[in-house]
C-alpha positions, -999 to 999 in steps of 0.1 A, spaced: -456 341 314 -467 310 335 -444 283 343 -460 246 334 -450 211 342 -460 190 313 -461 152 318 -467 126 289 -465 88 301 -461 58 285 -452 22 298 -426 2 279 -410 -31 279 -374 -25 274 -338 -38 284 -324 -9 299 -337 30 310 -318 48 279 -336 21 254 -370 30 270 -363 67 265 -351 61 231 -385 39 223 -406 68 239 -388 93 218 -393 76 188 -434 68 194 -433 106 202 -417 118 173 -437 98 150 -461 115 125 -484 89 131 -484 87 168 -513 92 190 -495 102 217 -510 136 226 -523 135 258 -506 157 285 -509 163 320 -502 201 326 -497 212 359 -495 251 366 -473 271 395 -502 268 416 -506 230 415 -539 231 390 -535 198 370 -556 199 335 -553 170 311 -549 181 273 -555 160 244 -544 175 213 -563 156 190 -596 163 205 -614 194 186 -625 224 206 
C-alpha cells in the first residue's frame, strides 16, 4: 500500500486560527460543498490533482 499526502486548501477570513479551521471543516463536511479538488502527493513526490466531481 502506498502512503499519500492529501492537501485541500481554502482561504478564509476569521478571528483566529481555530475559527478558520472550524469554518473550513464545516464547509468541507457540507453536503452542498464543492470542495472536491485535492492535491495528492505520493511517496516519490509525484503530485496529482484529483477532482472528485469530475467524471472519469
